[in-house]
C-alpha positions in Angstrom: 24.2 -1.0 53.5 21.4 -1.4 50.9 20.1 1.9 49.6 16.4 2.6 48.8 17.2 1.9 45.2 18.3 -1.6 46.1 22.1 -1.1 45.6 24.8 -1.8 48.1 26.7 1.4 49.1 29.1 2.1 51.9 28.1 5.8 52.0 24.4 5.1 52.7 23.3 4.9 56.4 19.9 3.9 57.7 18.9 3.8 61.3 15.8 1.6 61.8 16.3 0.7 65.4 13.0 0.6 67.4 10.9 2.2 64.7 13.3 4.9 63.7 13.4 5.7 60.0 16.6 7.9 59.7 18.3 7.6 56.4 21.2 9.7 55.0 24.0 9.7 52.5 27.3 10.2 54.2 28.9 11.3 50.9 26.6 14.2 50.5 26.7 15.0 54.2 30.5 15.3 54.1 30.5 18.2 51.6 30.8 21.7 52.9 28.1 22.9 53.2 26.2 19.6 53.5 24.0 18.8 50.4 20.4 17.8 51.0 19.7 14.1 50.4 16.5 12.5 49.1 15.8 8.8 48.5 15.3 9.4 44.8 18.9 10.5 44.4 20.1 6.9 45.1 18.5 5.6 41.9 20.8 7.8 39.7 23.9 7.7 41.9 27.0 6.3 40.1 28.9 5.5 43.4 27.6 1.9 44.0 28.6 0.8 40.5 32.0 2.4 40.8 32.6 0.7 44.1 31.7 -2.7 42.6 34.1 -2.1 39.6 37.0 -0.6 41.5 38.0 -1.5 45.1 41.0 0.9 45.3 41.3 2.1 48.9 43.1 5.3 47.8 40.1 6.6 45.8 37.9 9.3 47.4 34.9 11.0 46.0 33.9 14.7 46.0 30.1 14.9 45.5 27.9 17.5 44.0 24.3 17.7 42.9 23.9 18.3 39.1 20.8 19.3 37.1 21.7 18.5 33.4 18.9 20.8 32.1 16.5 23.2 33.8 13.4 21.6 35.1 14.9 18.0 35.2 15.6 15.9 38.2 18.8 16.3 40.2 21.5 13.7 39.9 24.5 13.0 42.0 27.8 13.9 40.3 31.2 12.9 41.6 34.7 13.9 41.1 37.2 11.1 41.9 40.4 11.9 43.7 43.3 9.6 44.4 44.8 10.1 47.8 48.1 8.4 46.9 48.9 10.4 43.7 46.6 13.4 44.0 45.2 12.8 40.5 41.7 14.0 39.6 39.6 13.6 36.4 40.3 10.0 35.7 37.7 7.3 35.0 36.7 6.0 38.5 35.6 2.6 37.1 39.2 1.9 36.1 41.2 4.0 38.6 44.1 6.4 38.3 46.5 3.8 36.9 49.2 4.2 39.5 47.8 2.5 42.6 47.4 -1.0 41.2 50.1 -2.5 39.1 49.4 -5.0 36.4 50.9 -8.5 36.9 54.0 -9.3 34.9 52.2 -11.8 32.8 50.4 -9.0 31.0 53.6 -7.2 30.1 55.1 -10.2 28.4 52.6 -10.1 25.5 53.5 -7.8 22.6 51.1 -6.6 20.0 52.1 -7.1 16.4 
């Protein structure tokens, strides 16, 4: 679904049926305790770009709200976790490196 920032995100949910205006982030809602969501958080959220770059079905996100410096705006921070290997702390744009194998054509090339 399209977020208020204009990006496509599978964690955003908006209910507009018959005049309703209920919007929420399912990623922030799934944390324990649930984190408060505001529409301005969607503009700085890295999840839509990560989902466009990496379509791994084994990757999950653990969300948090970060404030880089006092008196600055909150930003959504994520920690990627691979369900298959259990790895954390990898670059989510690339993936953990174990779920998706490179085709054999790339292993034939040797660097001089």
